[in-house]
N, C-alpha and C positions, 0 to 999 in steps of 0.2 A: 504493500500500500504506500502510495506517495505521501510523504508528510506534508501537512499544510502549515505554512508560516502563520503565526498568531496575528501578525500585522495584516497579512492578506485576508485572514478570516474576518478581521474587523471590517475590512473594506466590503467583503461580501455581505456580512450581516447588516452593515449600514445601508447598502443599496436595497436589501430586502426590506428593512424596516421602513425606508422612505417609500418604497413601492407599495407596501401594505397600508400606509397612511393616506395615499393619494387616491381619492375616489375617481371613478370614471368620469363623472360630471365635471370635476375640477380639471381633468385632463382634456376635456372637450370631446369625450367619447359618448356614444349612445348608452342609455341606462335602462333600456326596456327589458332586457333579459334578466331572469332570476340569477342571482350570484350567491355563491357560498361565502365569499369574503367581501369585505367592503372596498378593499384596495384594488390595484391593477393586477391583471394576470401578467405572467412573464411575456406571453406573446404580444400583449398590448404595449408594454413598455419597450420591448425590442423593436416593434414597428415604429413607435414614436421617436425612438432614439436612432433608428437607422442601423441597428446591429442585428446579428442573427440571434435567434432564440438560444441556440446551442452555446454561443459565446456568452450570453447573459447568464445562462445556467452555470457555466464554468466560473464566471465572475462571482456569482452569489455563493458558490461552493468553495471559493478560494483556490480553484485549480487554474484559473487565469490570473496571473500575478502582475502583469505589466500593461494595463490599458494605456493607449496613447492619449495625449492631451485632447485630440479631436474627439475620441470616444467619451472621455470624461466631460467635455463641454456639451456633447449631445445628450448624455445622461442627465446632466444638470438641468438643461432646458426641459427635457421630457418629464423630469421629476418635480419641476416647478420649485427648484431650490432657491433660497435667498443667497445673496452674495457670500455671507459668512458660511453657509452650508456648502456652497460650491467650493470655496477655498478649502474647507475641511475634506471634501471628497478628493480634491487634488492631492492634498498631503497624504491621505490614506493610500493613494495610488502611486506614492513615491514621486510625485511631480511638484514642480513649483507653480503655485497659483499665479494667475496673471497679476503683474504689478500695477500699481496705480498709474504709472506713466506709460502703460501699454493698453492698446485697444481691447475691450472685452466684447465677446460675442454672446454674452449671457443676457437673457431676457428675464427680468425680475417677475415673480409670480403676479404682482399687481398689474403689470403691463400685459401679461398673458391673459389675465381675466378680462381686461378691457378689450383686447383683440378678439376674444371669444364672443363678445357681445356686439360686434360690428355687423352681424347679420350678413346680408348679401353684398355688402361693399367689397370691392377688391382691395385687399390690404397686404402689405409686406413690411418686414422690418430689415433695416440695413444697419450695419455697424458704423462707427464714426468715419471709417474710410470708404463708405458706400459699398461694402461687401454685403451681399444678400445673405441673410441668415434664417429667414422664416417667411413663409407666404401662406395664404389660405386658399380655399377652393375657388373663391371669386377671382383671385389674382390669376390662378392657373387657367380658369375658364376664359378670362378676358385676353390674356397675353400669351397663353400657352404654358405648359408645365415646365418650370425651370430645372426639374430634377435630372433631365437628360443632358444638361449643360455642365461641362467640367467646372469644378469648384472655383478654380482661379478666374474663370471667365464670368462668374456671377458677380460682377462688380459694375455698378452703374457708371462710375467715373471712367473706367476703362472702356465701357461700351460707348459712352458719349464722346470720348476723345480717343478714337482708334489709333493704334500704332502698327506700323508694318504693312505688309502686302495685303492683309485682310481688312484694310481700312473701309469703314462704312458698314461692315457686317454687324448686325445686332445679335446679341447672345441672350439678353434678358427678356426678349420678346420673340416669339416664333414668327411673327408677321410684322409688316411695317407700322411704325408709330410716328406720326408727325407732331412735332413740337411747335406750338403756335408762337412761341417767344424764345427762339433759340439763343439769342444774345444774353438775355436775362438768365437763362438756365446755365449757359456757359460760365458766366460770372459767379453765379451762386455755387456751383459745384466746386470751382477753384477756391472760392472763399471758404467753403466748408472744409476743404482739405487743409487749407492754410491754418484755420483755427484748430483743426485736429492736431497738427504738428506742434502747436503750442501746448495743447492739453495733454498730448501723449508723446513727449519727446523721445521716449525710449522704445517706441514701437518699430520693429524691423519691417513688418509687413507694410506699414504706411510709408516708411522711408523708401522702400523699394518701388512702391507704386508711384510716388511723386517723382522719383528719379527717372523711372521708365517713361512717364508721360511727358516730363520736361524734355527729355532727350528725343522722344519719338513723335511728338505732336506739336506743330508750330503754334497752333491756336492756344493750347494749354500753356506752352512756354511763355507766350506773350502775356497772357493774363496772370500767370504766376509771378512774372517779373514786376507787375504793377503793385503787388503786395496788399491788395484790398482784403478785408475780413468782413464777411457778412454771413447770412444764413439762407438756406433754401426753404421757402415758405409755401408758395403756391404756383400753379402752372395750369395750362389747359392743353390737352393733347387729343389727337384723333387716332383711334386704333382701326386699322384696316383689317377687320376680322373676316377670315375667309368663309365662315359659315353664315354670318348674318349681315355682313356689310359694315360700312364705317360707323364707328361709335365715338362720339365726342364726350370726353370725360374731364371733370375738374380733378386736378391733382393737388392734394394738400399734404404738407409735410410737418409732422409734429416731432419735437425733439424731447427725449427723456433724460433729464437731469445730468448727473455726473458722467454716466456712461456714454452720453452723446449718441444714443440710439436714434435712428431716424425712422419714424413710423409713417409710411406712405400710404395714403388712402385715395383710391380712385372711385369717383361717384359720377353718375349721370344726372342731369337735371330732372327732378320729379315730373312725371306726366309727359315727358318728351318722347319723341321717337327713339332717341338715343337710349333712354331708360328701357324702352320696350326691347330694343336690340340687345341691350346688356342682359336682360332677363332671358332672352332666347339663347344668348351665349352661355349662360349658366346651365340651361337645359342641355345644350350641345356638349358642354363639358362636364355633365353630371356624373360621369364615371370617375372623375378625379376626386379622390378623397384624401387630400393632403392636409394633415393636422399640424405638421411641423416640417421643416426643411431638412430631411436627413442627409447627412454628408458621410461619405465613405471614410472609414478609419484611416488615419495617416499620422505619422510621427510629427510632433512639434506643432507650433502655431503658424510658422511661415509656410505659405503655400508654395508647392514645388514649381520649378521653372517649366 
């Protein structure tokens, strides 16, 4: 019999305890079926965190002893952990918790509850460097499911300021999106990133992103050199949806406190043809049941080249 390290056993027991305390309703799951326990099943947590059930079993039993930072981050989001609980989970996994001067991909429980109450609005959450970390069914129905997009390319700034031979190709939307005020959006994104460099001076992922965009996109380099600092608040876009036709939506961006999370909400004007088309898009994309944005396990926080 393979011995189980006491520290690793604490990791598994902690994950199990947090899984048992989280109700399906709190996790955004249907609650119609009769259940023996109040908490999540292993299969449910595995799906929300984007890991295999077998791997979760081995974690809880102390047989998997070295989860990556990406896995720990995904489990933290799926379990609705507070920042303090997330940091404790990192330590139990023999990992260094994200420092205060690095960008966090963690979504606090209160924010997750707000997101769960947005109904049919298309919503997504981006980290301070505009890296996509969560989206809902409405977002996937309106713009296409981002889960097929490589993790590194799920970045709005990189999408908006393309670099290299693939210039102009969109990765966060599966079909064309027209921005009605491109110049304002350009300036807002660059200002967002500049503010983030002051808030998170030790973040390697952010530094690599700004270096890449400065070197590879002339428009970004021009605006970066101007040194302005502002925030991305609102916009209007038209989505060329292939199933229902063009949909005009208002884009509002809310920022969450110290983590500088960006909550992006896309809505159509009530009673308009755009709202009708958006509802049809929800029906067309009704098979998409994405409660969180699962990302494949990978070592470290820095996205691979």
